C-alpha positions, -999 to 999 in steps of 0.1 A, spaced: 299 233 511 263 240 521 275 256 553 298 279 533 269 289 509 246 296 538 273 318 554 278 337 522 240 342 517 237 355 553 268 378 547 252 390 515 219 398 533 238 418 559 257 436 531 225 444 513 212 462 544 245 480 549 246 491 513 210 502 515 218 523 546 248 538 529 228 547 498 202 564 520 229 584 539 245 592 505 212 606 492 206 627 523 242 641 522 240 650 486 206 667 491 220 685 521 250 696 500 228 710 473 206 728 498 235 744 516 254 753 485 227 767 463 199 778 486 217 789 517 250 798 500 271 783 528 283 749 515 292 721 539 325 707 526 324 676 547 293 663 530 310 661 497 339 641 511 317 616 530 295 612 499 325 604 478 338 577 501 303 563 506 300 559 469 332 540 467 321 516 494 286 512 478 303 503 445 327 478 459 303 461 483 275 461 456 299 445 432 303 416 456 266 412 457 264 413 419 291 386 417 269 362 436 239 369 414 262 368 383 249 402 372 282 418 362 284 432 327 296 404 304 302 399 267 283 367 264 284 362 226 308 333 230 286 316 256 256 319 233 273 300 204 291 272 221 278 238 233 265 234 268 295 213 277 320 239 265 298 267 281 303 251 315 341 249 309 343 285 298 322 296 328 346 277 351 376 294 334 361 328 337 352 323 373 388 311 381 402 342 364 379 363 385 391 345 417 427 352 407 419 388 400 400 394 432 428 377 452 453 401 437 430 430 443 427 420 480 465 417 483 474 449 466 444 468 480 455 458 515 491 469 507 479 502 494 456 507 524 486 502 547 507 526 527 482 555 530 475 549 567 495 580 577 478 603 552 446 621 562 416 631 542 414 668 531 384 680 551 377 656 579 413 648 587 406 610 591 431 585 579 429 578 542 431 541 551 393 543 558 387 554 522 412 529 507 399 500 528 369 498 504 392 480 479 403 450 500 369 448 518 349 448 486 373 426 468 371 401 497 333 401 493 337 396 455 362 368 461 340 350 486 310 353 463 330 341 432 339 310 452 303 305 461 293 307 424 320 281 416 305 258 443 270 264 429 282 256 394 300 224 407 269 212 425 247 218 395 245 184 378 219 193 352 234 202 318 217 232 303 197 227 272 214 237 241 201 268 224 195 274 187 227 283 171 250 263 193 282 251 175 290 215 180 
């Protein structure tokens, strides 16, 4: 278990650097697009296409990182009003639903990526599979991180202190 968690943490560190690099390239491309479109009046169409696909990859890979840190948007009202014992049960249930969803997303994302392999992007004429591959790649990262969160939760033996307003 510890080996898996160390692997995931190293993978996440690498992904952080990759996403940071992608964000830097995205900012440069968008700046270049604005300059060429509005200052020079000769827009570079390829910058818009690359920026779009970079944004998709940044979102999917970043979502995997957010999964590990448990920073996704959540409606936590129910978690705030139930007992610590039931809070842990509900957290397990939510994480297992996430694991199931990410598994389906990997499966169908891979299927969709293979379906569009023969299609090409409008400007650069690359295979659309490169763009669609963000779904199974990012979903795999989310799945691996959800499993890591489940392992962390399982290893955690300390019961959280009940907060004011917990229902018993």
